C-alpha positions in Angstrom: 6.4 11.6 -4.2 5.5 14.4 -1.3 6.0 13.2 2.2 4.9 14.6 5.4 6.9 15.7 8.5 5.1 12.6 10.6 6.4 10.0 7.6 9.5 11.4 7.9 9.2 10.8 11.8 8.3 7.1 10.9 10.9 6.3 8.5 13.0 7.6 11.0 11.5 5.1 14.1 11.3 2.2 12.4 13.6 -0.2 13.9 17.6 -0.7 12.4 16.2 -3.8 11.1 13.5 -3.4 8.2 14.6 0.6 8.1 16.7 0.1 4.9 14.1 -2.1 3.3 11.4 -0.2 4.7 13.7 2.9 2.5 13.6 0.5 -0.3 9.6 -0.5 -0.1 8.5 3.0 0.1 10.8 4.7 -3.4 9.5 1.5 -5.4 5.6 2.7 -4.7 6.9 6.2 -4.9 8.0 5.6 -8.4 5.1 3.1 -9.9 2.2 4.7 -8.4 0.2 6.6 -10.2 -0.6 10.5 -10.0 -3.4 11.9 -7.8 -2.4 9.2 -4.9 -1.0 11.6 -2.0 1.0 10.7 1.3 -0.3 11.2 4.3 0.0 9.6 7.3 -3.4 7.3 8.0 -4.4 4.4 10.9 -0.5 5.4 12.0 1.3 4.4 9.0 2.6 5.9 5.8 -0.3 5.8 3.4 -1.4 6.3 -0.1 -5.0 7.9 -0.8 -7.3 9.4 -2.5 -7.2 13.2 -1.4 -10.6 14.5 -0.5 -10.1 17.3 -2.8 -10.3 14.2 -5.9 -13.3 12.2 -3.9 -15.1 15.1 -0.9 -17.1 11.9 0.3 -13.9 10.2 1.6 -13.7 6.7 3.4 -17.2 5.8 4.3 -16.0 4.5 8.0 -15.1 8.6 8.6 -16.3 10.8 5.5 -14.0 13.4 6.6 -10.8 10.8 5.7 -9.5 10.0 2.4 -9.9 7.3 0.9 -6.7 4.9 1.8 -5.3 2.4 -1.0 -2.0 1.4 0.3 -0.4 1.3 3.6 3.2 0.5 4.6 4.2 -0.1 7.6 7.1 -1.7 9.9 5.8 -4.3 12.6 8.0 -6.2 15.1 8.2 -9.3 13.3 7.8 -7.9 9.9 7.0 -5.4 6.9 3.0 -5.0 5.8 1.5 -3.3 2.7 -1.7 -3.2 3.1 -3.4 -2.9 -0.9 -6.7 -2.2 -0.6 -7.0 -3.1 -4.5 -6.3 -6.9 -3.6 -9.1 -7.1 -1.5 -11.4 -5.3 -3.6 -10.5 -6.7 -6.9 -10.5 -10.4 -6.7 -8.4 -10.5 -10.3 -5.9 -8.4 -9.1 -5.4 -10.8 -5.9 -5.3 -14.0 -8.5 -2.7 -12.1 -10.6 -0.6 -11.3 -7.4 -0.9 -14.3 -6.3 -0.1 -16.4 -9.5 3.0 -13.3 -10.0 4.3 -13.8 -6.7 6.3 -17.1 -7.0 8.4 -15.2 -9.8 9.8 -12.7 -8.4 10.8 -14.8 -5.4 11.0 -18.0 -3.2 9.4 -17.2 -0.3 6.1 -18.5 0.9 3.3 -15.6 -0.1 2.1 -14.3 3.5 -0.6 -12.7 3.2 -4.4 -11.4 5.0 -7.2 -9.6 3.3 -5.2 -6.7 2.1 -1.8 -7.2 4.0 1.1 -8.6 2.7 3.5 -9.6 5.1 7.2 -9.8 4.3 8.8 -11.9 7.5 12.8 -11.4 5.7 14.0 -7.8 4.7 16.5 -10.1 1.5 13.8 -11.3 0.2 11.7 -8.9 0.0 10.1 -9.1 -4.2 10.2 -5.3 -4.6 9.6 -5.1 -8.2 6.1 -7.0 -7.8 5.4 -4.5 -5.4 5.5 -1.9 -7.8 3.9 -3.4 -10.4 1.5 -3.9 -8.1 1.3 -0.6 -7.0 1.0 1.1 -10.7 -2.3 -1.4 -11.8 -4.6 0.7 -10.8 -5.0 4.3 -11.3 -6.9 6.9 -9.0 -9.9 6.6 -11.1 -10.3 3.0 -11.6 -9.7 2.6 -7.4 -12.4 5.0 -7.3 -14.6 3.6 -9.3 -14.2 0.3 -7.6 -14.6 1.1 -3.8 -17.9 3.2 -5.4 -18.3 -1.2 -7.0 -18.5 -2.1 -3.4 -19.4 0.1 -0.8 -22.1 -0.4 1.1 -24.7 1.9 2.4 
């Protein structure tokens, strides 16, 4: 998947403790995310977005901004995957919550769209890859349109 210089710079600046896990997390998402999503820096994080060429309306908060889908971040105390699909689709969220214990022995640490990993050796990469593969660009646009507040 195409990677901007900004994304490379972000990765190079990830704390050593998190860097290998972050690179693996990105690699797994790159391998599984359906075609059409683009990688770019958005909101200070490497992000997979719906390009404006595919969805010219853009994100409701900033219409000249591509529609965000998945972002990954290295924070001080954890790695985070922000998946807008699990925020917008209750069935996908429940699937993820049900599958999580089958892939790791760590407790699920989540916010509305944020999945946090506090141990770089306990990241369920296979599960994250499967999660990334579950929604196409057209599925995400349709779900976003359905849930968008005007």
